C-alpha positions as CSV (number, residue, x, y, z in Angstrom):
1,M,120.5,82.3,106.9
2,K,119.5,78.6,107.0
3,T,116.0,77.3,107.4
4,F,114.4,79.0,110.4
5,I,111.2,78.1,112.1
6,P,109.7,81.0,114.0
7,A,108.5,80.2,117.5
8,D,104.7,79.4,117.5
9,Y,104.4,79.8,113.7
10,K,101.3,78.3,112.3
11,A,100.1,78.5,108.7
12,T,96.7,80.3,108.6
13,R,95.6,79.0,105.2
14,S,95.3,75.7,103.5
15,L,97.4,74.9,100.4
16,R,94.4,75.6,98.2
17,E,93.4,78.8,100.0
18,T,97.0,79.9,99.6
19,E,97.0,79.2,95.9
20,E,93.8,81.2,95.5
21,A,95.4,84.2,97.4
22,I,98.5,84.0,95.2
23,R,96.4,84.1,92.1
24,D,94.6,87.3,93.3
25,I,97.7,89.0,94.5
26,R,99.5,88.5,91.2
27,D,96.5,89.5,89.1
28,I,95.9,92.7,91.1
29,F,99.4,93.8,91.4
30,Q,100.5,93.5,87.8
31,I,97.5,95.6,86.8
32,E,98.4,98.3,89.3
33,L,102.1,98.2,88.4
34,A,101.3,98.6,84.6
35,E,99.0,101.5,85.3
36,K,101.5,103.3,87.6
37,L,104.5,103.0,85.3
38,N,102.7,102.9,81.9
39,L,103.9,99.3,81.1
40,L,102.7,96.7,78.6
41,R,103.0,93.0,79.4
42,V,105.1,91.1,76.8
43,T,106.3,87.6,76.5
44,A,109.9,86.8,77.5
45,P,112.6,84.2,76.8
46,L,113.4,81.4,79.2
47,F,116.8,81.0,77.6
48,V,119.2,83.1,75.5
49,K,122.3,82.5,73.5
50,K,125.5,82.9,75.5
51,S,127.1,84.8,72.7
52,S,124.4,87.5,72.8
53,G,125.6,88.9,76.2
54,F,121.9,89.2,77.2
55,N,122.1,87.0,80.3
56,D,122.4,88.6,83.7
57,N,125.7,87.8,85.2
58,L,124.4,88.5,88.7
59,N,127.4,88.7,91.0
60,G,129.7,87.2,88.4
61,V,130.2,83.8,90.0
62,E,126.9,82.1,89.6
63,R,126.8,79.3,86.9
64,P,123.9,79.5,84.5
65,V,122.1,76.3,83.5
66,A,123.3,75.7,79.9
67,F,122.6,73.3,77.0
68,E,122.9,73.1,73.3
69,T,120.4,72.1,70.6
70,K,120.5,69.4,67.9
71,E,120.4,72.0,65.2
72,E,123.2,74.2,66.6
73,P,125.4,72.0,68.7
74,D,128.2,74.5,68.9
75,E,126.0,77.3,70.3
76,D,125.5,77.4,74.1
77,L,122.0,78.4,75.3
78,Q,121.6,79.6,78.9
79,I,118.6,79.6,81.1
80,V,118.3,83.3,82.1
81,H,119.2,84.6,85.6
82,S,117.2,87.7,84.9
83,L,116.2,89.8,81.9
84,A,118.0,93.0,82.9
85,K,119.7,93.5,79.5
86,W,117.2,91.7,77.2
87,K,114.4,94.1,78.3
88,R,116.4,97.2,77.1
89,F,117.0,95.6,73.7
90,A,113.3,94.6,73.5
91,L,112.1,98.2,74.1
92,K,114.1,99.3,71.0
93,R,113.1,96.3,68.9
94,Y,109.4,96.6,69.6
95,G,109.3,100.3,68.9
96,F,108.4,101.6,72.4
97,K,108.4,105.4,72.8
98,M,109.6,107.8,75.5
99,G,107.8,107.2,78.8
100,E,106.5,103.8,77.7
101,G,107.7,100.5,79.2
102,L,107.2,96.7,79.4
103,F,106.9,94.0,82.0
104,T,107.2,90.3,81.9
105,N,106.5,87.3,84.0
106,M,110.2,86.1,84.3
107,N,111.1,82.6,85.4
108,A,114.7,81.7,86.0
109,I,116.9,79.0,87.5
110,R,119.7,79.9,89.8
111,R,121.5,76.7,90.5
112,D,124.1,78.1,92.8
113,E,121.6,79.7,95.2
114,D,122.0,78.8,98.9
115,T,118.4,77.9,99.8
116,D,116.7,79.1,103.0
117,N,113.5,80.8,104.1
118,L,114.0,83.5,101.5
119,H,115.9,81.9,98.7
120,S,115.0,79.2,96.1
121,I,116.8,77.9,93.0
122,Y,113.6,78.8,91.2
123,V,113.0,82.5,90.6
124,D,109.8,84.2,89.5
125,Q,109.5,87.9,89.3
126,W,107.9,90.8,87.4
127,D,110.8,92.1,85.3
128,W,110.0,95.6,84.0
129,E,111.8,98.3,82.0
130,K,110.8,101.8,80.9
131,I,112.3,104.3,78.4
132,I,113.4,107.6,80.0
133,A,115.2,110.8,78.8
134,K,118.9,111.2,79.5
135,E,118.0,114.2,81.8
136,D,115.8,111.8,83.9
137,R,118.9,109.9,85.0
138,T,118.7,111.4,88.5
139,T,118.2,110.4,92.1
140,E,114.9,112.3,92.2
141,F,113.5,110.4,89.2
142,L,114.6,107.1,90.8
143,K,112.8,108.0,94.1
144,K,109.6,109.0,92.2
145,T,109.6,105.6,90.4
146,V,110.1,103.7,93.7
147,K,107.2,105.7,95.2
148,D,105.0,104.7,92.3
149,I,105.8,101.0,92.7
150,Y,105.3,101.3,96.5
151,S,101.9,102.9,95.8
152,A,100.9,99.9,93.6
153,M,102.0,97.5,96.4
154,K,99.9,99.4,99.0
155,I,96.8,99.4,96.7
156,T,97.2,95.7,96.1
157,G,97.5,95.1,99.9
158,K,94.2,97.0,100.6
159,K,92.3,95.1,97.9
160,V,93.6,91.7,99.0
161,A,92.9,92.5,102.6
162,K,89.2,93.0,101.8
163,K,88.9,89.4,100.7
164,Y,91.5,87.6,102.8
165,G,91.6,89.5,106.1
166,D,94.9,89.3,108.0
167,I,97.7,90.3,105.7
168,F,100.9,92.4,105.9
169,E,100.2,96.1,106.5
170,F,102.3,98.5,104.6
171,P,103.7,101.6,106.4
172,E,102.4,104.9,105.2
173,D,105.7,106.0,103.7
174,I,109.0,104.6,102.5
175,Y,112.4,105.7,103.9
176,F,115.3,106.4,101.5
177,V,118.9,105.9,102.6
178,T,122.2,105.3,100.9
179,S,124.6,102.4,101.6
180,E,127.2,105.0,102.6
181,E,124.9,106.5,105.2
182,L,124.2,103.0,106.6
183,E,127.9,102.3,106.8
184,A,128.6,105.6,108.5
185,R,125.8,105.0,111.1
186,W,126.8,101.4,111.9
187,P,130.4,100.9,110.7
188,E,130.9,97.9,113.1
189,L,128.0,95.9,111.5
190,T,127.8,93.8,108.3
191,A,125.7,95.1,105.4
192,K,123.0,92.6,106.2
193,E,123.0,93.6,109.9
194,R,122.7,97.3,108.8
195,E,119.7,96.4,106.7
196,D,118.1,94.6,109.6
197,K,118.6,97.7,111.8
198,I,117.2,100.3,109.4
199,C,114.2,98.1,108.4
200,E,113.3,97.4,112.1
201,E,113.3,101.2,112.6
202,Y,111.5,102.4,109.5
203,K,109.7,99.2,108.3
204,A,109.8,100.1,104.6
205,V,113.2,101.2,103.2
206,F,114.9,101.8,99.8
207,V,118.7,101.4,100.1
208,M,120.5,103.3,97.3
209,H,124.0,103.0,95.8
210,I,124.6,99.3,95.5
211,G,127.6,97.8,93.7
212,G,130.4,100.3,94.3
213,K,133.0,100.1,97.1
214,L,132.0,101.8,100.4
215,P,134.4,104.5,101.8
216,L,135.1,102.9,105.2
217,T,135.4,99.1,104.5
218,G,136.3,99.3,100.8
219,E,133.7,96.6,100.2
220,P,130.4,97.0,98.3
221,H,127.2,96.9,100.3
222,D,126.2,94.1,98.0
223,L,127.5,92.8,94.6
224,R,125.9,93.9,91.3
225,A,126.8,93.1,87.7
226,P,128.6,96.1,86.2
227,D,126.6,96.3,82.9
228,Y,123.0,97.0,83.7
229,D,122.4,99.2,86.8
230,D,124.3,102.5,87.3
231,W,125.6,101.9,90.9
232,K,125.1,105.5,91.7
233,L,121.4,105.4,90.7
234,N,120.1,102.0,91.9
235,G,118.8,100.3,95.0
236,D,116.9,97.6,96.8
237,L,113.4,97.8,98.3
238,L,113.3,96.2,101.7
239,F,110.7,95.6,104.4
240,W,110.8,94.6,108.0
241,N,109.3,91.1,108.0
242,P,107.2,90.6,111.1
243,V,107.3,86.8,110.9
244,L,111.0,86.3,110.4
245,K,112.1,89.4,112.2
246,C,114.6,90.5,109.6
247,A,115.0,92.8,106.6
248,F,113.2,91.3,103.6
249,E,114.1,92.3,100.0
250,V,111.2,92.4,97.5
251,S,112.7,94.4,94.6
252,S,116.0,95.4,93.1
253,M,115.9,98.2,90.5
254,G,117.8,101.2,89.1
255,I,118.4,103.6,86.3
256,R,120.5,101.7,83.8
257,V,124.0,102.4,82.7
258,D,124.7,104.9,80.0
259,E,127.9,104.8,77.9
260,E,130.0,106.5,80.5
261,A,128.7,104.5,83.5
262,L,129.1,101.2,81.6
263,K,132.7,101.9,80.7
264,R,133.5,103.1,84.3
265,Q,132.0,100.0,85.9
266,L,133.5,97.6,83.5
267,T,136.9,99.2,84.2
268,L,136.4,98.9,88.0
269,T,135.5,95.2,87.7
270,D,138.2,94.4,85.1
271,T,135.6,93.2,82.6
272,L,136.2,95.5,79.6
273,D,136.2,92.4,77.4
274,R,132.4,92.5,77.6
275,L,132.5,95.6,75.3
276,E,132.9,93.1,72.4
277,L,129.5,91.5,73.0
278,P,126.6,92.5,70.8
279,F,124.5,94.1,73.6
280,H,127.4,96.2,74.9
281,K,128.4,97.3,71.4
282,M,124.9,98.6,70.8
283,L,124.9,100.4,74.1
284,M,128.3,102.1,73.5
285,D,127.2,103.1,69.9
286,G,124.1,104.8,71.3
287,E,121.7,102.4,69.7
288,L,119.8,101.5,72.9
289,P,117.4,103.9,74.8
290,Y,118.1,105.2,78.2
291,T,116.0,103.2,80.7
292,I,115.0,102.5,84.2
293,G,114.0,99.0,85.3
294,G,114.1,96.2,87.8
295,G,112.7,93.0,89.2
296,I,109.9,92.5,91.7
297,G,109.9,89.1,93.3
298,Q,106.5,87.5,92.8
299,S,106.9,84.8,95.5
300,R,108.6,87.2,97.8
301,F,105.7,89.7,97.5
302,C,103.1,86.9,98.1
303,M,105.2,85.6,101.0
304,L,105.2,89.1,102.6
305,L,101.5,89.8,102.1
306,L,100.4,86.4,103.3
307,K,102.8,86.4,106.3
308,K,104.4,83.2,105.3
309,A,107.6,81.9,107.0
310,H,109.1,80.1,104.0
311,I,109.2,81.0,100.3
312,G,108.3,77.3,99.6
313,E,104.8,78.1,101.0
314,V,104.1,80.3,98.0
315,Q,106.0,78.6,95.1
316,V,106.7,75.1,93.9
317,S,110.4,74.3,93.8
318,V,112.8,71.6,94.8
319,W,114.3,71.5,98.3
320,P,116.9,69.5,100.1
321,E,115.4,66.6,102.1
322,K,116.6,68.1,105.3
323,T,114.7,71.3,104.6
324,I,111.5,69.4,103.9
325,K,111.7,67.5,107.2
326,E,112.5,70.7,109.2
327,C,109.6,72.5,107.6
328,E,107.1,69.7,108.3
329,A,108.3,69.4,111.9
330,G,107.7,73.2,112.3
331,G,104.3,73.3,110.8
332,I,105.4,74.8,107.5
333,H,103.6,73.2,104.5
334,L,105.6,73.5,101.3
335,L,103.7,73.6,98.0
């Protein structure tokens, strides 16, 4: 998807009014999220040592921004892609107990991102993680957590609407579906086209089972790193975007791998060498808690609520000159 200007689109708020709304959305939502999931806000790293194994490998092909310091010139530091693995380690290190969790304001740089209305090389999200019991590693527990997050979103929407009027209206319920079910229903379509179809029908959808190969095509619904989410217990939270007329992902989350799932998924992806990294050794030795966690896009959430056509309307980033000119010509004002 390249930059798309919806017909007759016109920004309804000035740049300053937009910034004020962004502030309120973020302040309200993180309070609601923390209350629903029993989370404490903590500080988070912008970069980690490559040797730690903490950085999120995303789809396995994206290059992290890396540098070295004067004091340790032989140690590569990497700007994080996300904090999926660091959070699990932090829960143990900070002494969190069963049923407790943390969230952070995570900022990242994804240099290999193809930018468009939805994607930026700058990523800002609420990264969260919570300790659970081994017996909670179930689809039912995953769904309950998704519903709690969805409830926090709906409450935020209602509070913001009282002050700012015309914003996105959340459907009453969220629809759950697996990637296998989507493939069986629309085998002739791509994964993205299936998401468009199901979101247009149900408006708010959680697509489960992402990362493993599908039975008909032999391809995954979408790529996932093998060492944080359990591909049988994860998913993406999607909405039908009324401005762009497409499926719109706001959150990716899941129950994290245990020892068995980690080894299985590393075997499937031919990446068993990661078992030598410190994080993976701790996990296999049972030194890390069982957890559930994910990321919720801050700019994505603000973009959805404020009915913006481009993510650059709710975040400050760097865009190709062509994109800037296209947006200006279409009445889109980038921050």
